[in-house]
N, CA, C and O atoms as a Tinker XYZ file with bonds, in Angstrom:
   236  protein
     1  N      0.851000   -1.289000   -0.081000    73     2
     2  CA     0.037000    0.017000    0.050000    64     1     3
     3  C      0.886000    1.236000   -0.027000    63     2     4     5
     4  O      1.846000    1.356000    0.734000    81     3
     5  N      0.602000    2.101000   -0.858000    73     3     6
     6  CA     1.552000    3.256000   -1.091000    64     5     7
     7  C      0.746000    4.541000    0.065000    63     6     8     9
     8  O     -0.338000    4.531000    0.648000    81     7
     9  N      1.737000    5.428000    0.025000    73     7    10
    10  CA     1.060000    6.622000    0.901000    64     9    11
    11  C     -0.042000    7.215000    0.054000    63    10    12    13
    12  O      0.057000    7.562000   -1.123000    81    11
    13  N     -1.058000    7.274000    0.795000    73    11    14
    14  CA    -2.488000    7.917000    0.347000    64    13    15
    15  C     -2.396000    9.399000   -0.270000    63    14    16    17
    16  O     -1.579000   10.186000    0.206000    81    15
    17  N     -2.981000    9.661000   -1.008000    73    15    18
    18  CA    -3.096000   11.194000   -1.600000    64    17    19
    19  C     -3.566000   12.150000   -0.471000    63    18    20    21
    20  O     -3.191000   13.322000   -0.451000    81    19
    21  N     -4.465000   11.586000    0.549000    73    19    22
    22  CA    -4.797000   12.659000    1.480000    64    21    23
    23  C     -3.842000   12.858000    2.642000    63    22    24    25
    24  O     -3.845000   13.873000    3.339000    81    23
    25  N     -2.982000   11.772000    2.816000    73    23    26
    26  CA    -1.730000   11.999000    3.558000    64    25    27
    27  C     -0.775000   12.911000    3.004000    63    26    28    29
    28  O     -0.481000   13.900000    3.676000    81    27
    29  N     -0.271000   12.744000    1.937000    73    27    30
    30  CA     0.483000   13.602000    1.110000    64    29    31
    31  C      0.118000   15.060000    1.280000    63    30    32    33
    32  O      0.891000   15.959000    1.611000    81    31
    33  N     -1.168000   15.163000    1.006000    73    31    34
    34  CA    -1.903000   16.592000    1.207000    64    33    35
    35  C     -1.649000   17.366000    2.606000    63    34    36    37
    36  O     -1.578000   18.594000    2.635000    81    35
    37  N     -1.540000   16.695000    3.573000    73    35    38
    38  CA    -1.294000   17.179000    4.913000    64    37    39
    39  C     -0.064000   17.113000    5.503000    63    38    40    41
    40  O      0.136000   17.746000    6.540000    81    39
    41  N      0.974000   16.303000    4.897000    73    39    42
    42  CA     2.173000   16.234000    5.397000    64    41    43
    43  C      3.108000   17.231000    4.821000    63    42    44    45
    44  O      3.150000   17.527000    3.627000    81    43
    45  N      3.836000   17.714000    5.737000    73    43    46
    46  CA     4.938000   18.816000    5.395000    64    45    47
    47  C      6.163000   18.531000    5.760000    63    46    48    49
    48  O      6.264000   17.556000    6.505000    81    47
    49  N      7.298000   19.177000    5.415000    73    47    50
    50  CA     8.526000   18.934000    5.600000    64    49    51
    51  C      8.785000   19.520000    7.024000    63    50    52    53
    52  O      8.464000   20.644000    7.410000    81    51
    53  N      9.491000   18.443000    7.807000    73    51    54
    54  CA     9.594000   18.779000    9.115000    64    53    55
    55  C     10.612000   20.049000    9.643000    63    54    56    57
    56  O     10.667000   20.630000   10.727000    81    55
    57  N     11.346000   20.202000    8.457000    73    55    58
    58  CA    12.555000   21.092000    8.632000    64    57    59
    59  C     11.985000   22.573000    8.288000    63    58    60    61
    60  O     12.105000   23.486000    9.105000    81    59
    61  N     11.371000   22.752000    7.057000    73    59    62
    62  CA    11.027000   24.012000    6.636000    64    61    63
    63  C      9.556000   24.237000    6.713000    63    62    64    65
    64  O      9.041000   25.355000    6.678000    81    63
    65  N      8.880000   23.062000    6.824000    73    63    66
    66  CA     7.268000   23.237000    6.890000    64    65    67
    67  C      6.765000   23.436000    5.247000    63    66    68    69
    68  O      5.623000   23.811000    4.979000    81    67
    69  N      7.629000   23.175000    4.363000    73    67    70
    70  CA     7.260000   23.494000    2.938000    64    69    71
    71  C      6.638000   21.972000    2.480000    63    70    72    73
    72  O      6.570000   20.972000    3.196000    81    71
    73  N      6.214000   22.111000    1.082000    73    71    74
    74  CA     5.522000   20.842000    0.546000    64    73    75
    75  C      6.669000   19.882000    0.144000    63    74    76    77
    76  O      7.859000   20.119000   -0.062000    81    75
    77  N      5.910000   18.642000    0.092000    73    75    78
    78  CA     6.791000   17.650000   -0.098000    64    77    79
    79  C      6.069000   16.886000   -1.261000    63    78    80    81
    80  O      4.892000   17.102000   -1.550000    81    79
    81  N      6.892000   15.946000   -1.928000    73    79    82
    82  CA     6.040000   15.104000   -2.844000    64    81    83
    83  C      6.695000   13.716000   -2.818000    63    82    84    85
    84  O      7.831000   13.629000   -2.351000    81    83
    85  N      6.012000   12.525000   -3.324000    73    83    86
    86  CA     6.501000   11.363000   -3.488000    64    85    87
    87  C      7.506000   11.174000   -4.629000    63    86    88    89
    88  O      7.268000   11.604000   -5.758000    81    87
    89  N      8.602000   10.541000   -4.323000    73    87    90
    90  CA     9.660000   10.518000   -5.506000    64    89    91
    91  C      9.123000    9.440000   -6.472000    63    90    92    93
    92  O      8.085000    8.801000   -6.300000    81    91
    93  N     10.005000    9.324000   -7.552000    73    91    94
    94  CA     9.503000    8.440000   -8.637000    64    93    95
    95  C      9.430000    6.809000   -8.073000    63    94    96    97
    96  O      8.608000    5.988000   -8.480000    81    95
    97  N     10.385000    6.572000   -7.140000    73    95    98
    98  CA    10.349000    5.109000   -6.796000    64    97    99
    99  C      9.426000    4.758000   -5.876000    63    98   100   101
   100  O      9.302000    3.560000   -5.622000    81    99
   101  N      8.694000    5.622000   -5.275000    73    99   102
   102  CA     7.663000    5.622000   -4.408000    64   101   103
   103  C      8.142000    5.173000   -3.020000    63   102   104   105
   104  O      7.384000    4.681000   -2.184000    81   103
   105  N      9.464000    5.380000   -2.834000    73   103   106
   106  CA    10.078000    4.927000   -1.482000    64   105   107
   107  C     10.571000    5.884000   -0.693000    63   106   108   109
   108  O     11.385000    5.612000    0.190000    81   107
   109  N     10.077000    7.280000   -0.949000    73   107   110
   110  CA    10.641000    8.367000   -0.035000    64   109   111
   111  C      9.730000    9.719000   -0.520000    63   110   112   113
   112  O      9.161000    9.913000   -1.594000    81   111
   113  N      9.799000   10.417000    0.465000    73   111   114
   114  CA     8.963000   11.919000    0.289000    64   113   115
   115  C     10.150000   12.926000    0.085000    63   114   116   117
   116  O     11.201000   12.819000    0.717000    81   115
   117  N      9.945000   13.781000   -0.717000    73   115   118
   118  CA    11.028000   14.725000   -1.229000    64   117   119
   119  C     10.640000   16.096000   -0.863000    63   118   120   121
   120  O      9.505000   16.466000   -1.164000    81   119
   121  N     11.490000   16.945000   -0.212000    73   119   122
   122  CA    11.425000   18.473000   -0.075000    64   121   123
   123  C     12.449000   18.973000   -1.034000    63   122   124   125
   124  O     13.643000   18.762000   -0.819000    81   123
   125  N     12.047000   19.612000   -2.061000    73   123   126
   126  CA    13.068000   20.351000   -2.814000    64   125   127
   127  C     13.723000   21.657000   -2.159000    63   126   128   129
   128  O     14.865000   22.055000   -2.390000    81   127
   129  N     12.902000   22.181000   -1.401000    73   127   130
   130  CA    13.584000   23.493000   -0.646000    64   129   131
   131  C     14.777000   23.077000    0.118000    63   130   132   133
   132  O     15.844000   23.672000   -0.032000    81   131
   133  N     14.640000   22.024000    0.977000    73   131   134
   134  CA    15.756000   21.649000    1.847000    64   133   135
   135  C     16.754000   20.747000    1.131000    63   134   136   137
   136  O     17.951000   20.751000    1.417000    81   135
   137  N     16.247000   20.018000    0.244000    73   135   138
   138  CA    17.146000   19.014000   -0.602000    64   137   139
   139  C     17.201000   17.636000    0.103000    63   138   140   141
   140  O     18.144000   16.848000    0.029000    81   139
   141  N     16.032000   17.457000    0.809000    73   139   142
   142  CA    15.983000   16.226000    1.484000    64   141   143
   143  C     14.926000   15.149000    1.081000    63   142   144   145
   144  O     13.863000   15.466000    0.549000    81   143
   145  N     15.275000   13.853000    1.362000    73   143   146
   146  CA    14.521000   12.776000    0.929000    64   145   147
   147  C     14.143000   12.068000    2.408000    63   146   148   149
   148  O     15.015000   11.645000    3.168000    81   147
   149  N     12.958000   12.018000    2.641000    73   147   150
   150  CA    12.578000   11.307000    3.921000    64   149   151
   151  C     12.174000    9.862000    3.508000    63   150   152   153
   152  O     11.234000    9.776000    2.717000    81   151
   153  N     12.751000    8.740000    3.932000    73   151   154
   154  CA    12.361000    7.555000    3.484000    64   153   155
   155  C     10.970000    7.020000    4.031000    63   154   156   157
   156  O     10.462000    7.420000    5.079000    81   155
   157  N     10.442000    6.106000    3.225000    73   155   158
   158  CA     9.240000    5.372000    3.470000    64   157   159
   159  C      9.632000    3.980000    4.031000    63   158   160   161
   160  O     10.274000    3.250000    3.275000    81   159
   161  N      9.355000    3.580000    5.132000    73   159   162
   162  CA     9.639000    2.163000    5.515000    64   161   163
   163  C      8.396000    1.369000    5.969000    63   162   164   165
   164  O      7.741000    1.864000    6.886000    81   163
   165  N      7.996000    0.211000    5.445000    73   163   166
   166  CA     6.952000   -0.625000    5.819000    64   165   167
   167  C      5.671000    0.280000    5.627000    63   166   168   169
   168  O      4.747000    0.227000    6.439000    81   167
   169  N      5.647000    1.153000    4.473000    73   167   170
   170  CA     4.563000    1.996000    4.218000    64   169   171
   171  C      4.347000    3.197000    5.141000    63   170   172   173
   172  O      3.327000    3.871000    4.997000    81   171
   173  N      5.384000    3.548000    6.222000    73   171   174
   174  CA     5.175000    4.541000    6.950000    64   173   175
   175  C      6.448000    5.693000    6.503000    63   174   176   177
   176  O      7.627000    5.363000    6.372000    81   175
   177  N      5.980000    6.927000    6.332000    73   175   178
   178  CA     6.975000    8.012000    6.144000    64   177   179
   179  C      7.584000    8.285000    7.459000    63   178   180   181
   180  O      6.888000    8.433000    8.464000    81   179
   181  N      9.027000    8.363000    7.472000    73   179   182
   182  CA     9.782000    8.427000    8.516000    64   181   183
   183  C     10.252000    9.986000    8.459000    63   182   184   185
   184  O     11.278000   10.386000    7.909000    81   183
   185  N      9.444000   10.654000    9.032000    73   183   186
   186  CA     9.557000   12.262000    8.901000    64   185   187
   187  C     10.467000   12.747000   10.046000    63   186   188   189
   188  O     10.079000   13.661000   10.774000    81   187
   189  N     11.576000   12.203000   10.212000    73   187   190
   190  CA    12.574000   12.789000   11.130000    64   189   191
   191  C     13.733000   13.461000   10.255000    63   190   192   193
   192  O     14.187000   12.995000    9.210000    81   191
   193  N     14.106000   14.593000   10.858000    73   191   194
   194  CA    15.124000   15.359000   10.079000    64   193   195
   195  C     16.478000   14.350000   10.071000    63   194   196   197
   196  O     17.123000   14.149000    9.042000    81   195
   197  N     16.800000   13.766000   11.334000    73   195   198
   198  CA    17.809000   13.101000   11.339000    64   197   199
   199  C     18.118000   11.855000   10.687000    63   198   200   201
   200  O     19.242000   11.354000   10.695000    81   199
   201  N     16.977000   11.298000   10.050000    73   199   202
   202  CA    16.694000   10.084000    9.123000    64   201   203
   203  C     16.772000   10.523000    7.592000    63   202   204   205
   204  O     17.173000    9.748000    6.724000    81   203
   205  N     16.413000   11.651000    7.365000    73   203   206
   206  CA    16.412000   12.142000    6.017000    64   205   207
   207  C     17.805000   12.040000    5.391000    63   206   208   209
   208  O     18.877000   12.160000    5.982000    81   207
   209  N     17.594000   11.787000    4.039000    73   207   210
   210  CA    18.827000   11.607000    3.287000    64   209   211
   211  C     18.864000   12.624000    2.175000    63   210   212   213
   212  O     17.819000   13.109000    1.741000    81   211
   213  N     20.156000   12.985000    1.664000    73   211   214
   214  CA    20.347000   14.009000    0.795000    64   213   215
   215  C     19.517000   13.782000   -0.556000    63   214   216   217
   216  O     19.482000   12.630000   -0.987000    81   215
   217  N     18.896000   14.713000   -1.204000    73   215   218
   218  CA    18.153000   14.430000   -2.292000    64   217   219
   219  C     18.937000   15.247000   -3.427000    63   218   220   221
   220  O     19.054000   16.468000   -3.533000    81   219
   221  N     19.433000   14.247000   -4.230000    73   219   222
   222  CA    20.414000   14.604000   -5.438000    64   221   223
   223  C     19.730000   14.867000   -6.631000    63   222   224   225
   224  O     20.418000   15.405000   -7.499000    81   223
   225  N     18.544000   14.630000   -6.913000    73   223   226
   226  CA    17.980000   14.574000   -8.370000    64   225   227
   227  C     16.842000   15.682000   -8.698000    63   226   228   229
   228  O     16.258000   16.318000   -7.820000    81   227
   229  N     16.637000   15.804000   -9.929000    73   227   230
   230  CA    15.508000   16.439000  -10.540000    64   229   231
   231  C     14.476000   15.479000  -10.813000    63   230   232   233
   232  O     14.478000   14.780000  -11.827000    81   231
   233  N     13.534000   15.433000   -9.860000    73   231   234
   234  CA    12.355000   14.821000  -10.070000    64   233   235
   235  C     10.953000   15.680000   -9.998000    63   234   236
   236  O      9.874000   15.119000  -10.190000    81   235
């Protein structure tokens, strides 16, 4: 089960409070403003700044 559209609409980046979107692989949420990728583990977004990974790409 993927992250629901309703959940994506209410989630925000915990660092800058900006918009996030699902990456192409569907395994992370991206904040372009911060350049971070928040992983999705077992269908649960891990929205912890310390767990975020650098976001390298143009998606």
